[in-house]
N, CA, C and O atoms as a CHARMM CRD file, in Angstrom:
* protein
*
  372
    1    1 MET  N    186.10200 -46.00500 199.72700 PROA 1      0.00000
    2    1 MET  CA   187.20200 -45.50400 200.54100 PROA 1      0.00000
    3    1 MET  C    186.94300 -45.74100 202.03600 PROA 1      0.00000
    4    1 MET  O    187.86600 -46.00100 202.80800 PROA 1      0.00000
    5    2 GLU  N    185.67800 -45.64400 202.41700 PROA 2      0.00000
    6    2 GLU  CA   185.33300 -45.83300 203.82000 PROA 2      0.00000
    7    2 GLU  C    185.61600 -47.26100 204.27800 PROA 2      0.00000
    8    2 GLU  O    186.08200 -47.46700 205.39800 PROA 2      0.00000
    9    3 TRP  N    185.34500 -48.23800 203.43500 PROA 3      0.00000
   10    3 TRP  CA   185.59800 -49.63900 203.79200 PROA 3      0.00000
   11    3 TRP  C    187.09100 -49.89400 203.95300 PROA 3      0.00000
   12    3 TRP  O    187.50000 -50.72800 204.76100 PROA 3      0.00000
   13    4 PHE  N    187.91500 -49.16700 203.17400 PROA 4      0.00000
   14    4 PHE  CA   189.36100 -49.32200 203.27600 PROA 4      0.00000
   15    4 PHE  C    189.86000 -48.82300 204.63500 PROA 4      0.00000
   16    4 PHE  O    190.65800 -49.48500 205.29900 PROA 4      0.00000
   17    5 LEU  N    189.37600 -47.64900 205.03100 PROA 5      0.00000
   18    5 LEU  CA   189.76100 -47.08400 206.32400 PROA 5      0.00000
   19    5 LEU  C    189.26200 -47.95800 207.47000 PROA 5      0.00000
   20    5 LEU  O    189.96200 -48.14800 208.46400 PROA 5      0.00000
   21    6 LEU  N    188.04300 -48.48900 207.32500 PROA 6      0.00000
   22    6 LEU  CA   187.48600 -49.38200 208.32700 PROA 6      0.00000
   23    6 LEU  C    188.32900 -50.65100 208.46400 PROA 6      0.00000
   24    6 LEU  O    188.58400 -51.11500 209.57500 PROA 6      0.00000
   25    7 THR  N    188.75500 -51.20400 207.33900 PROA 7      0.00000
   26    7 THR  CA   189.57900 -52.41100 207.34800 PROA 7      0.00000
   27    7 THR  C    190.93600 -52.16100 207.98600 PROA 7      0.00000
   28    7 THR  O    191.39600 -52.96500 208.79600 PROA 7      0.00000
   29    8 ILE  N    191.58000 -51.06100 207.63200 PROA 8      0.00000
   30    8 ILE  CA   192.90100 -50.72500 208.18600 PROA 8      0.00000
   31    8 ILE  C    192.80900 -50.50200 209.69500 PROA 8      0.00000
   32    8 ILE  O    193.62100 -51.03300 210.45300 PROA 8      0.00000
   33    9 CYS  N    191.82800 -49.72300 210.12800 PROA 9      0.00000
   34    9 CYS  CA   191.70300 -49.42800 211.56100 PROA 9      0.00000
   35    9 CYS  C    191.35700 -50.67500 212.37000 PROA 9      0.00000
   36    9 CYS  O    191.88100 -50.86600 213.46700 PROA 9      0.00000
   37   10 SER  N    190.48100 -51.52100 211.84000 PROA 10     0.00000
   38   10 SER  CA   190.13800 -52.73700 212.58100 PROA 10     0.00000
   39   10 SER  C    191.30500 -53.71600 212.60500 PROA 10     0.00000
   40   10 SER  O    191.47200 -54.45500 213.57600 PROA 10     0.00000
   41   11 THR  N    192.11500 -53.73100 211.55000 PROA 11     0.00000
   42   11 THR  CA   193.30300 -54.58400 211.53900 PROA 11     0.00000
   43   11 THR  C    194.32200 -54.11700 212.57400 PROA 11     0.00000
   44   11 THR  O    194.89800 -54.93100 213.29500 PROA 11     0.00000
   45   12 ILE  N    194.54100 -52.81900 212.64500 PROA 12     0.00000
   46   12 ILE  CA   195.49000 -52.28100 213.62700 PROA 12     0.00000
   47   12 ILE  C    194.98100 -52.52000 215.04900 PROA 12     0.00000
   48   12 ILE  O    195.76600 -52.85500 215.93600 PROA 12     0.00000
   49   13 ALA  N    193.67400 -52.35200 215.27400 PROA 13     0.00000
   50   13 ALA  CA   193.10300 -52.59000 216.59800 PROA 13     0.00000
   51   13 ALA  C    193.24300 -54.06400 216.99000 PROA 13     0.00000
   52   13 ALA  O    193.56900 -54.37400 218.13600 PROA 13     0.00000
   53   14 GLY  N    192.99900 -54.95600 216.05600 PROA 14     0.00000
   54   14 GLY  CA   193.15600 -56.38800 216.33900 PROA 14     0.00000
   55   14 GLY  C    194.60100 -56.77600 216.58800 PROA 14     0.00000
   56   14 GLY  O    194.89900 -57.57800 217.47300 PROA 14     0.00000
   57   15 PHE  N    195.51100 -56.18800 215.78300 PROA 15     0.00000
   58   15 PHE  CA   196.93400 -56.45600 215.97600 PROA 15     0.00000
   59   15 PHE  C    197.39600 -55.99300 217.35000 PROA 15     0.00000
   60   15 PHE  O    198.19100 -56.67100 218.00100 PROA 15     0.00000
   61   16 SER  N    196.89900 -54.83800 217.79500 PROA 16     0.00000
   62   16 SER  CA   197.33400 -54.33400 219.10600 PROA 16     0.00000
   63   16 SER  C    196.88900 -55.26900 220.22800 PROA 16     0.00000
   64   16 SER  O    197.60200 -55.42900 221.21900 PROA 16     0.00000
   65   17 LYS  N    195.71500 -55.88800 220.07800 PROA 17     0.00000
   66   17 LYS  CA   195.25900 -56.84100 221.09900 PROA 17     0.00000
   67   17 LYS  C    196.14700 -58.08800 221.11600 PROA 17     0.00000
   68   17 LYS  O    196.52400 -58.57000 222.18400 PROA 17     0.00000
   69   18 ILE  N    196.47300 -58.60000 219.95200 PROA 18     0.00000
   70   18 ILE  CA   197.34400 -59.78300 219.86900 PROA 18     0.00000
   71   18 ILE  C    198.73900 -59.45100 220.39000 PROA 18     0.00000
   72   18 ILE  O    199.33600 -60.23900 221.12400 PROA 18     0.00000
   73   19 PHE  N    199.25700 -58.28000 220.00900 PROA 19     0.00000
   74   19 PHE  CA   200.59300 -57.88700 220.44100 PROA 19     0.00000
   75   19 PHE  C    200.63800 -57.65600 221.95100 PROA 19     0.00000
   76   19 PHE  O    201.65100 -57.93900 222.59100 PROA 19     0.00000
   77   20 THR  N    199.55700 -57.14800 222.51900 PROA 20     0.00000
   78   20 THR  CA   199.48500 -56.98100 223.96900 PROA 20     0.00000
   79   20 THR  C    199.56200 -58.33600 224.65800 PROA 20     0.00000
   80   20 THR  O    200.23000 -58.46900 225.68300 PROA 20     0.00000
   81   21 ALA  N    198.89300 -59.33400 224.11400 PROA 21     0.00000
   82   21 ALA  CA   198.96400 -60.68200 224.68500 PROA 21     0.00000
   83   21 ALA  C    200.38200 -61.23300 224.59000 PROA 21     0.00000
   84   21 ALA  O    200.86800 -61.85200 225.53600 PROA 21     0.00000
   85   22 LEU  N    201.05400 -61.01500 223.45200 PROA 22     0.00000
   86   22 LEU  CA   202.43800 -61.47900 223.30300 PROA 22     0.00000
   87   22 LEU  C    203.37000 -60.76900 224.28200 PROA 22     0.00000
   88   22 LEU  O    204.25600 -61.39400 224.86500 PROA 22     0.00000
   89   23 LEU  N    203.16900 -59.46600 224.46100 PROA 23     0.00000
   90   23 LEU  CA   203.97600 -58.72400 225.43200 PROA 23     0.00000
   91   23 LEU  C    203.74500 -59.24100 226.85300 PROA 23     0.00000
   92   23 LEU  O    204.68400 -59.34000 227.64200 PROA 23     0.00000
   93   24 THR  N    202.51300 -59.56600 227.17000 PROA 24     0.00000
   94   24 THR  CA   202.19800 -60.08600 228.49500 PROA 24     0.00000
   95   24 THR  C    202.92100 -61.40000 228.74700 PROA 24     0.00000
   96   24 THR  O    203.50600 -61.60000 229.81200 PROA 24     0.00000
   97   25 VAL  N    202.88000 -62.29200 227.76900 PROA 25     0.00000
   98   25 VAL  CA   203.58200 -63.57100 227.90500 PROA 25     0.00000
   99   25 VAL  C    205.07900 -63.33200 228.05100 PROA 25     0.00000
  100   25 VAL  O    205.73000 -63.96000 228.88600 PROA 25     0.00000
  101   26 ARG  N    205.62400 -62.43000 227.24500 PROA 26     0.00000
  102   26 ARG  CA   207.07300 -62.13600 227.28700 PROA 26     0.00000
  103   26 ARG  C    207.48700 -61.60600 228.65500 PROA 26     0.00000
  104   26 ARG  O    208.51100 -62.02200 229.19800 PROA 26     0.00000
  105   27 ILE  N    206.70900 -60.70200 229.20900 PROA 27     0.00000
  106   27 ILE  CA   207.04100 -60.12600 230.50700 PROA 27     0.00000
  107   27 ILE  C    206.91400 -61.18000 231.60800 PROA 27     0.00000
  108   27 ILE  O    207.76000 -61.24500 232.49900 PROA 27     0.00000
  109   28 TYR  N    205.87600 -61.99500 231.55600 PROA 28     0.00000
  110   28 TYR  CA   205.72900 -63.05000 232.56200 PROA 28     0.00000
  111   28 TYR  C    206.88000 -64.04800 232.50500 PROA 28     0.00000
  112   28 TYR  O    207.33000 -64.53700 233.54200 PROA 28     0.00000
  113   29 LEU  N    207.35300 -64.35100 231.31500 PROA 29     0.00000
  114   29 LEU  CA   208.43800 -65.32300 231.19200 PROA 29     0.00000
  115   29 LEU  C    209.75900 -64.81200 231.77500 PROA 29     0.00000
  116   29 LEU  O    210.61200 -65.61400 232.15500 PROA 29     0.00000
  117   30 THR  N    209.93600 -63.50200 231.85000 PROA 30     0.00000
  118   30 THR  CA   211.17300 -62.97600 232.43600 PROA 30     0.00000
  119   30 THR  C    211.22600 -63.22700 233.93500 PROA 30     0.00000
  120   30 THR  O    212.29000 -63.09100 234.53700 PROA 30     0.00000
  121   31 TRP  N    210.12000 -63.58600 234.54500 PROA 31     0.00000
  122   31 TRP  CA   210.09800 -63.87800 235.97700 PROA 31     0.00000
  123   31 TRP  C    210.69900 -65.23500 236.27800 PROA 31     0.00000
  124   31 TRP  O    210.98100 -65.53600 237.43800 PROA 31     0.00000
  125   32 PHE  N    210.90200 -66.06100 235.26600 PROA 32     0.00000
  126   32 PHE  CA   211.44900 -67.39700 235.44400 PROA 32     0.00000
  127   32 PHE  C    212.88700 -67.42900 234.92700 PROA 32     0.00000
  128   32 PHE  O    213.09500 -67.50100 233.71500 PROA 32     0.00000
  129   33 PRO  N    213.87600 -67.37800 235.80500 PROA 33     0.00000
  130   33 PRO  CA   215.27200 -67.27600 235.36500 PROA 33     0.00000
  131   33 PRO  C    215.79700 -68.53500 234.68500 PROA 33     0.00000
  132   33 PRO  O    216.83100 -68.47800 234.02000 PROA 33     0.00000
  133   34 ASN  N    215.11800 -69.66600 234.83100 PROA 34     0.00000
  134   34 ASN  CA   215.62300 -70.89700 234.22400 PROA 34     0.00000
  135   34 ASN  C    215.19600 -71.06700 232.76400 PROA 34     0.00000
  136   34 ASN  O    215.57900 -72.05100 232.13100 PROA 34     0.00000
  137   35 ILE  N    214.41300 -70.13100 232.21400 PROA 35     0.00000
  138   35 ILE  CA   214.00000 -70.21800 230.81400 PROA 35     0.00000
  139   35 ILE  C    215.11900 -69.67600 229.93600 PROA 35     0.00000
  140   35 ILE  O    215.61800 -68.57000 230.14600 PROA 35     0.00000
  141   36 ASN  N    215.50200 -70.48000 228.94700 PROA 36     0.00000
  142   36 ASN  CA   216.54400 -70.08200 228.00200 PROA 36     0.00000
  143   36 ASN  C    215.87900 -69.39300 226.81000 PROA 36     0.00000
  144   36 ASN  O    215.19700 -70.03700 226.01300 PROA 36     0.00000
  145   37 PHE  N    216.08200 -68.08900 226.69600 PROA 37     0.00000
  146   37 PHE  CA   215.44500 -67.31700 225.63200 PROA 37     0.00000
  147   37 PHE  C    216.12500 -67.49500 224.27900 PROA 37     0.00000
  148   37 PHE  O    215.71100 -66.87600 223.29900 PROA 37     0.00000
  149   38 TYR  N    217.14900 -68.31900 224.20600 PROA 38     0.00000
  150   38 TYR  CA   217.80100 -68.60300 222.93400 PROA 38     0.00000
  151   38 TYR  C    217.23900 -69.85200 222.27100 PROA 38     0.00000
  152   38 TYR  O    217.61600 -70.17700 221.14500 PROA 38     0.00000
  153   39 LEU  N    216.33900 -70.55700 222.95800 PROA 39     0.00000
  154   39 LEU  CA   215.68800 -71.74300 222.40900 PROA 39     0.00000
  155   39 LEU  C    214.28300 -71.37600 221.93500 PROA 39     0.00000
  156   39 LEU  O    213.69100 -70.39800 222.39300 PROA 39     0.00000
  157   40 GLN  N    213.76400 -72.18100 221.01100 PROA 40     0.00000
  158   40 GLN  CA   212.40700 -71.96300 220.52000 PROA 40     0.00000
  159   40 GLN  C    211.40700 -72.46800 221.53300 PROA 40     0.00000
  160   40 GLN  O    211.72500 -73.43200 222.22900 PROA 40     0.00000
  161   41 PRO  N    210.26600 -71.91700 221.66900 PROA 41     0.00000
  162   41 PRO  CA   209.64200 -70.80700 220.95900 PROA 41     0.00000
  163   41 PRO  C    209.96500 -69.44500 221.56900 PROA 41     0.00000
  164   41 PRO  O    209.47800 -68.41700 221.09800 PROA 41     0.00000
  165   42 PHE  N    210.78900 -69.44100 222.61900 PROA 42     0.00000
  166   42 PHE  CA   211.08200 -68.19300 223.32700 PROA 42     0.00000
  167   42 PHE  C    211.90300 -67.22300 222.48400 PROA 42     0.00000
  168   42 PHE  O    211.75600 -66.00900 222.62300 PROA 42     0.00000
  169   43 ALA  N    212.76500 -67.74500 221.61100 PROA 43     0.00000
  170   43 ALA  CA   213.57500 -66.87600 220.76100 PROA 43     0.00000
  171   43 ALA  C    212.69500 -66.10800 219.78300 PROA 43     0.00000
  172   43 ALA  O    212.92300 -64.92300 219.53900 PROA 43     0.00000
  173   44 THR  N    211.69900 -66.77300 219.22700 PROA 44     0.00000
  174   44 THR  CA   210.78800 -66.10300 218.30000 PROA 44     0.00000
  175   44 THR  C    209.96200 -65.04700 219.01800 PROA 44     0.00000
  176   44 THR  O    209.74800 -63.95300 218.49600 PROA 44     0.00000
  177   45 LEU  N    209.50400 -65.37600 220.20600 PROA 45     0.00000
  178   45 LEU  CA   208.75000 -64.40500 220.99700 PROA 45     0.00000
  179   45 LEU  C    209.59800 -63.17900 221.31200 PROA 45     0.00000
  180   45 LEU  O    209.11100 -62.05000 221.25500 PROA 45     0.00000
  181   46 GLY  N    210.86100 -63.40100 221.64400 PROA 46     0.00000
  182   46 GLY  CA   211.75900 -62.28300 221.91500 PROA 46     0.00000
  183   46 GLY  C    212.03200 -61.44100 220.67800 PROA 46     0.00000
  184   46 GLY  O    212.11100 -60.21600 220.77100 PROA 46     0.00000
  185   47 LYS  N    212.17700 -62.08100 219.51800 PROA 47     0.00000
  186   47 LYS  CA   212.41400 -61.33200 218.28100 PROA 47     0.00000
  187   47 LYS  C    211.21200 -60.48200 217.89600 PROA 47     0.00000
  188   47 LYS  O    211.36400 -59.43500 217.26700 PROA 47     0.00000
  189   48 MET  N    210.02200 -60.92800 218.27200 PROA 48     0.00000
  190   48 MET  CA   208.82100 -60.15100 217.94800 PROA 48     0.00000
  191   48 MET  C    208.59300 -58.99700 218.91900 PROA 48     0.00000
  192   48 MET  O    208.11400 -57.93900 218.51000 PROA 48     0.00000
  193   49 THR  N    208.92200 -59.17700 220.17900 PROA 49     0.00000
  194   49 THR  CA   208.55500 -58.17800 221.18500 PROA 49     0.00000
  195   49 THR  C    209.70100 -57.28700 221.65200 PROA 49     0.00000
  196   49 THR  O    209.46200 -56.14600 222.04700 PROA 49     0.00000
  197   50 ASP  N    210.92700 -57.77300 221.61800 PROA 50     0.00000
  198   50 ASP  CA   212.04600 -56.99600 222.15700 PROA 50     0.00000
  199   50 ASP  C    212.30700 -55.67100 221.43300 PROA 50     0.00000
  200   50 ASP  O    212.61500 -54.68500 222.10300 PROA 50     0.00000
  201   51 PRO  N    212.20100 -55.59600 220.10700 PROA 51     0.00000
  202   51 PRO  CA   212.42000 -54.27800 219.47900 PROA 51     0.00000
  203   51 PRO  C    211.44000 -53.21400 219.97300 PROA 51     0.00000
  204   51 PRO  O    211.81800 -52.05700 220.15600 PROA 51     0.00000
  205   52 TYR  N    210.19900 -53.59900 220.18600 PROA 52     0.00000
  206   52 TYR  CA   209.21800 -52.64100 220.70800 PROA 52     0.00000
  207   52 TYR  C    209.53300 -52.26500 222.15300 PROA 52     0.00000
  208   52 TYR  O    209.43300 -51.09600 222.52400 PROA 52     0.00000
  209   53 LEU  N    209.91200 -53.24200 222.96500 PROA 53     0.00000
  210   53 LEU  CA   210.22200 -52.95400 224.36900 PROA 53     0.00000
  211   53 LEU  C    211.48300 -52.10300 224.50500 PROA 53     0.00000
  212   53 LEU  O    211.59400 -51.29900 225.43100 PROA 53     0.00000
  213   54 ARG  N    212.44000 -52.27800 223.57900 PROA 54     0.00000
  214   54 ARG  CA   213.68000 -51.49100 223.63600 PROA 54     0.00000
  215   54 ARG  C    213.43400 -49.99900 223.43700 PROA 54     0.00000
  216   54 ARG  O    214.21400 -49.17600 223.91600 PROA 54     0.00000
  217   55 ILE  N    212.37300 -49.64700 222.74600 PROA 55     0.00000
  218   55 ILE  CA   212.03900 -48.23100 222.54400 PROA 55     0.00000
  219   55 ILE  C    211.82500 -47.54600 223.89000 PROA 55     0.00000
  220   55 ILE  O    212.22400 -46.39600 224.07100 PROA 55     0.00000
  221   56 PHE  N    211.20800 -48.23200 224.81500 PROA 56     0.00000
  222   56 PHE  CA   210.82800 -47.64100 226.09600 PROA 56     0.00000
  223   56 PHE  C    211.83400 -47.91200 227.20700 PROA 56     0.00000
  224   56 PHE  O    211.72800 -47.32700 228.28500 PROA 56     0.00000
  225   57 ARG  N    212.80000 -48.77800 226.96700 PROA 57     0.00000
  226   57 ARG  CA   213.70600 -49.20000 228.03000 PROA 57     0.00000
  227   57 ARG  C    214.53500 -48.05600 228.60200 PROA 57     0.00000
  228   57 ARG  O    214.80600 -48.06600 229.80300 PROA 57     0.00000
  229   58 GLY  N    214.94200 -47.09500 227.82700 PROA 58     0.00000
  230   58 GLY  CA   215.77100 -46.01300 228.34000 PROA 58     0.00000
  231   58 GLY  C    214.98500 -44.82500 228.85900 PROA 58     0.00000
  232   58 GLY  O    215.57000 -43.89900 229.42100 PROA 58     0.00000
  233   59 LEU  N    213.66700 -44.83000 228.68200 PROA 59     0.00000
  234   59 LEU  CA   212.87800 -43.66200 229.07400 PROA 59     0.00000
  235   59 LEU  C    212.63500 -43.58700 230.57700 PROA 59     0.00000
  236   59 LEU  O    212.61200 -42.49800 231.15100 PROA 59     0.00000
  237   60 ILE  N    212.45600 -44.73400 231.20900 PROA 60     0.00000
  238   60 ILE  CA   212.22600 -44.76300 232.65600 PROA 60     0.00000
  239   60 ILE  C    213.38700 -45.51700 233.30000 PROA 60     0.00000
  240   60 ILE  O    213.60500 -46.68800 232.99000 PROA 60     0.00000
  241   61 PRO  N    214.12900 -44.86800 234.18500 PROA 61     0.00000
  242   61 PRO  CA   215.24100 -45.57700 234.83300 PROA 61     0.00000
  243   61 PRO  C    214.72300 -46.63400 235.80300 PROA 61     0.00000
  244   61 PRO  O    213.62900 -46.49500 236.35000 PROA 61     0.00000
  245   62 PRO  N    215.50700 -47.68900 236.01800 PROA 62     0.00000
  246   62 PRO  CA   215.08000 -48.71100 236.99000 PROA 62     0.00000
  247   62 PRO  C    214.95900 -48.12400 238.39300 PROA 62     0.00000
  248   62 PRO  O    215.79100 -47.32900 238.83000 PROA 62     0.00000
  249   63 ILE  N    213.90900 -48.53400 239.07700 PROA 63     0.00000
  250   63 ILE  CA   213.65800 -48.06300 240.44100 PROA 63     0.00000
  251   63 ILE  C    213.74300 -49.27500 241.36700 PROA 63     0.00000
  252   63 ILE  O    212.96900 -50.22300 241.23900 PROA 63     0.00000
  253   64 LEU  N    214.69100 -49.23100 242.29600 PROA 64     0.00000
  254   64 LEU  CA   214.94200 -50.33100 243.23200 PROA 64     0.00000
  255   64 LEU  C    215.19400 -51.65700 242.51200 PROA 64     0.00000
  256   64 LEU  O    214.82000 -52.72300 243.00100 PROA 64     0.00000
  257   65 GLY  N    215.82600 -51.57300 241.35700 PROA 65     0.00000
  258   65 GLY  CA   216.17500 -52.77200 240.60400 PROA 65     0.00000
  259   65 GLY  C    215.07500 -53.29100 239.69300 PROA 65     0.00000
  260   65 GLY  O    215.26700 -54.30000 239.01500 PROA 65     0.00000
  261   66 PHE  N    213.92900 -52.62600 239.66200 PROA 66     0.00000
  262   66 PHE  CA   212.82300 -53.05500 238.80400 PROA 66     0.00000
  263   66 PHE  C    212.72000 -52.14900 237.59200 PROA 66     0.00000
  264   66 PHE  O    212.82400 -50.92700 237.69800 PROA 66     0.00000
  265   67 ASP  N    212.51300 -52.77300 236.42800 PROA 67     0.00000
  266   67 ASP  CA   212.37000 -52.03300 235.18800 PROA 67     0.00000
  267   67 ASP  C    210.88900 -51.80100 234.92900 PROA 67     0.00000
  268   67 ASP  O    210.14700 -52.74100 234.64200 PROA 67     0.00000
  269   68 PHE  N    210.46500 -50.55400 235.03100 PROA 68     0.00000
  270   68 PHE  CA   209.06200 -50.21800 234.83500 PROA 68     0.00000
  271   68 PHE  C    208.75800 -49.74300 233.42000 PROA 68     0.00000
  272   68 PHE  O    207.63800 -49.31000 233.15000 PROA 68     0.00000
  273   69 SER  N    209.71800 -49.81300 232.52100 PROA 69     0.00000
  274   69 SER  CA   209.47900 -49.35800 231.15200 PROA 69     0.00000
  275   69 SER  C    208.43500 -50.18800 230.40600 PROA 69     0.00000
  276   69 SER  O    207.76100 -49.63100 229.54000 PROA 69     0.00000
  277   70 PRO  N    208.25100 -51.49600 230.68600 PROA 70     0.00000
  278   70 PRO  CA   207.15900 -52.20200 230.01000 PROA 70     0.00000
  279   70 PRO  C    205.77900 -51.62900 230.31600 PROA 70     0.00000
  280   70 PRO  O    204.86100 -51.77000 229.50800 PROA 70     0.00000
  281   71 LEU  N    205.62100 -50.98800 231.46400 PROA 71     0.00000
  282   71 LEU  CA   204.33200 -50.34700 231.75500 PROA 71     0.00000
  283   71 LEU  C    204.03200 -49.24700 230.75400 PROA 71     0.00000
  284   71 LEU  O    202.89500 -49.09900 230.30600 PROA 71     0.00000
  285   72 LEU  N    205.05100 -48.47900 230.40600 PROA 72     0.00000
  286   72 LEU  CA   204.88800 -47.43000 229.40300 PROA 72     0.00000
  287   72 LEU  C    204.59200 -48.03600 228.03100 PROA 72     0.00000
  288   72 LEU  O    203.78900 -47.49600 227.27100 PROA 72     0.00000
  289   73 ALA  N    205.24000 -49.15100 227.72000 PROA 73     0.00000
  290   73 ALA  CA   204.98600 -49.83200 226.45400 PROA 73     0.00000
  291   73 ALA  C    203.54600 -50.35200 226.39600 PROA 73     0.00000
  292   73 ALA  O    202.88300 -50.22200 225.36800 PROA 73     0.00000
  293   74 PHE  N    203.06200 -50.93800 227.49600 PROA 74     0.00000
  294   74 PHE  CA   201.67100 -51.39200 227.55200 PROA 74     0.00000
  295   74 PHE  C    200.70000 -50.22200 227.43200 PROA 74     0.00000
  296   74 PHE  O    199.68300 -50.32600 226.74500 PROA 74     0.00000
  297   75 LEU  N    201.00400 -49.12200 228.09000 PROA 75     0.00000
  298   75 LEU  CA   200.14300 -47.95400 228.03100 PROA 75     0.00000
  299   75 LEU  C    200.02300 -47.43800 226.60000 PROA 75     0.00000
  300   75 LEU  O    198.92300 -47.13500 226.13800 PROA 75     0.00000
  301   76 PHE  N    201.14400 -47.34000 225.90400 PROA 76     0.00000
  302   76 PHE  CA   201.14300 -46.81900 224.54000 PROA 76     0.00000
  303   76 PHE  C    200.36700 -47.73600 223.59600 PROA 76     0.00000
  304   76 PHE  O    199.55500 -47.25200 222.80800 PROA 76     0.00000
  305   77 ILE  N    200.59600 -49.04000 223.65800 PROA 77     0.00000
  306   77 ILE  CA   199.92300 -49.96800 222.74400 PROA 77     0.00000
  307   77 ILE  C    198.43000 -50.04200 223.06400 PROA 77     0.00000
  308   77 ILE  O    197.61700 -50.23100 222.15900 PROA 77     0.00000
  309   78 THR  N    198.05900 -49.89600 224.33500 PROA 78     0.00000
  310   78 THR  CA   196.65000 -49.90400 224.70900 PROA 78     0.00000
  311   78 THR  C    195.94100 -48.65200 224.20100 PROA 78     0.00000
  312   78 THR  O    194.82700 -48.73000 223.68200 PROA 78     0.00000
  313   79 ILE  N    196.58600 -47.50500 224.35100 PROA 79     0.00000
  314   79 ILE  CA   195.99300 -46.26100 223.85200 PROA 79     0.00000
  315   79 ILE  C    195.84800 -46.31000 222.34200 PROA 79     0.00000
  316   79 ILE  O    194.82000 -45.89400 221.80700 PROA 79     0.00000
  317   80 ALA  N    196.85400 -46.80700 221.65000 PROA 80     0.00000
  318   80 ALA  CA   196.77500 -46.90400 220.19000 PROA 80     0.00000
  319   80 ALA  C    195.66400 -47.86500 219.76100 PROA 80     0.00000
  320   80 ALA  O    194.91800 -47.57100 218.82800 PROA 80     0.00000
  321   81 GLY  N    195.55300 -49.00100 220.43300 PROA 81     0.00000
  322   81 GLY  CA   194.49800 -49.95500 220.10500 PROA 81     0.00000
  323   81 GLY  C    193.11400 -49.38800 220.35400 PROA 81     0.00000
  324   81 GLY  O    192.20600 -49.57300 219.54300 PROA 81     0.00000
  325   82 ASP  N    192.95000 -48.69300 221.48000 PROA 82     0.00000
  326   82 ASP  CA   191.65600 -48.07200 221.78300 PROA 82     0.00000
  327   82 ASP  C    191.31500 -46.96600 220.79000 PROA 82     0.00000
  328   82 ASP  O    190.15300 -46.79800 220.42000 PROA 82     0.00000
  329   83 PHE  N    192.31500 -46.22100 220.36200 PROA 83     0.00000
  330   83 PHE  CA   192.10800 -45.15900 219.37800 PROA 83     0.00000
  331   83 PHE  C    191.58600 -45.73000 218.06400 PROA 83     0.00000
  332   83 PHE  O    190.59200 -45.24500 217.52300 PROA 83     0.00000
  333   84 PHE  N    192.25800 -46.76300 217.55300 PROA 84     0.00000
  334   84 PHE  CA   191.83000 -47.34000 216.28100 PROA 84     0.00000
  335   84 PHE  C    190.51300 -48.10300 216.43000 PROA 84     0.00000
  336   84 PHE  O    189.73500 -48.17400 215.47900 PROA 84     0.00000
  337   85 SER  N    190.25900 -48.66100 217.58100 PROA 85     0.00000
  338   85 SER  CA   188.98400 -49.33100 217.82300 PROA 85     0.00000
  339   85 SER  C    187.84200 -48.31800 217.83700 PROA 85     0.00000
  340   85 SER  O    186.76000 -48.59600 217.31900 PROA 85     0.00000
  341   86 SER  N    188.07400 -47.15100 218.42400 PROA 86     0.00000
  342   86 SER  CA   187.03500 -46.12500 218.44700 PROA 86     0.00000
  343   86 SER  C    186.78300 -45.56000 217.05200 PROA 86     0.00000
  344   86 SER  O    185.64700 -45.22700 216.71400 PROA 86     0.00000
  345   87 ILE  N    187.82700 -45.45100 216.24700 PROA 87     0.00000
  346   87 ILE  CA   187.63800 -45.01900 214.86300 PROA 87     0.00000
  347   87 ILE  C    186.79800 -46.04500 214.10600 PROA 87     0.00000
  348   87 ILE  O    185.91900 -45.68700 213.32200 PROA 87     0.00000
  349   88 THR  N    187.07600 -47.31300 214.35100 PROA 88     0.00000
  350   88 THR  CA   186.31900 -48.38700 213.69200 PROA 88     0.00000
  351   88 THR  C    184.84900 -48.34200 214.08700 PROA 88     0.00000
  352   88 THR  O    183.97200 -48.47700 213.23400 PROA 88     0.00000
  353   89 SER  N    184.57700 -48.15300 215.37400 PROA 89     0.00000
  354   89 SER  CA   183.18200 -48.11400 215.80600 PROA 89     0.00000
  355   89 SER  C    182.49200 -46.83000 215.31900 PROA 89     0.00000
  356   89 SER  O    181.28500 -46.83600 215.07500 PROA 89     0.00000
  357   90 GLY  N    183.23600 -45.74600 215.18000 PROA 90     0.00000
  358   90 GLY  CA   182.66900 -44.50200 214.67700 PROA 90     0.00000
  359   90 GLY  C    182.32500 -44.58000 213.19600 PROA 90     0.00000
  360   90 GLY  O    181.30500 -44.04300 212.76300 PROA 90     0.00000
  361   91 ILE  N    183.16700 -45.24100 212.42600 PROA 91     0.00000
  362   91 ILE  CA   182.92400 -45.37000 210.98800 PROA 91     0.00000
  363   91 ILE  C    181.83300 -46.40300 210.72400 PROA 91     0.00000
  364   91 ILE  O    181.01000 -46.23600 209.82400 PROA 91     0.00000
  365   92 GLY  N    181.83800 -47.46100 211.51100 PROA 92     0.00000
  366   92 GLY  CA   180.89100 -48.54900 211.28500 PROA 92     0.00000
  367   92 GLY  C    179.46000 -48.18200 211.63000 PROA 92     0.00000
  368   92 GLY  O    178.53500 -48.83200 211.14300 PROA 92     0.00000
  369   93 SER  N    179.24400 -47.16100 212.45700 PROA 93     0.00000
  370   93 SER  CA   177.87000 -46.83700 212.86200 PROA 93     0.00000
  371   93 SER  C    177.18300 -45.86500 211.94100 PROA 93     0.00000
  372   93 SER  O    176.02700 -45.51100 212.16900 PROA 93     0.00000
């Protein structure tokens, strides 16, 4: 049973790192207005990351025209990844 929990927690921790990288790329690409997000590979990236970002979009109102809700999304995914990583290191030792 312990190996199962170790596998699940390490998988979630690894996924959070990969998803954080995808979110970073997605946010950086929004700085370039000439990128068409309806073409590949940008459409796939948007389909993977936009549902998660939409969760946080209404929580923080835009300030001076800037949307700071991705910061909250990064904070949440980082905390979750660190939590599962610490569980993995605690079980593995």
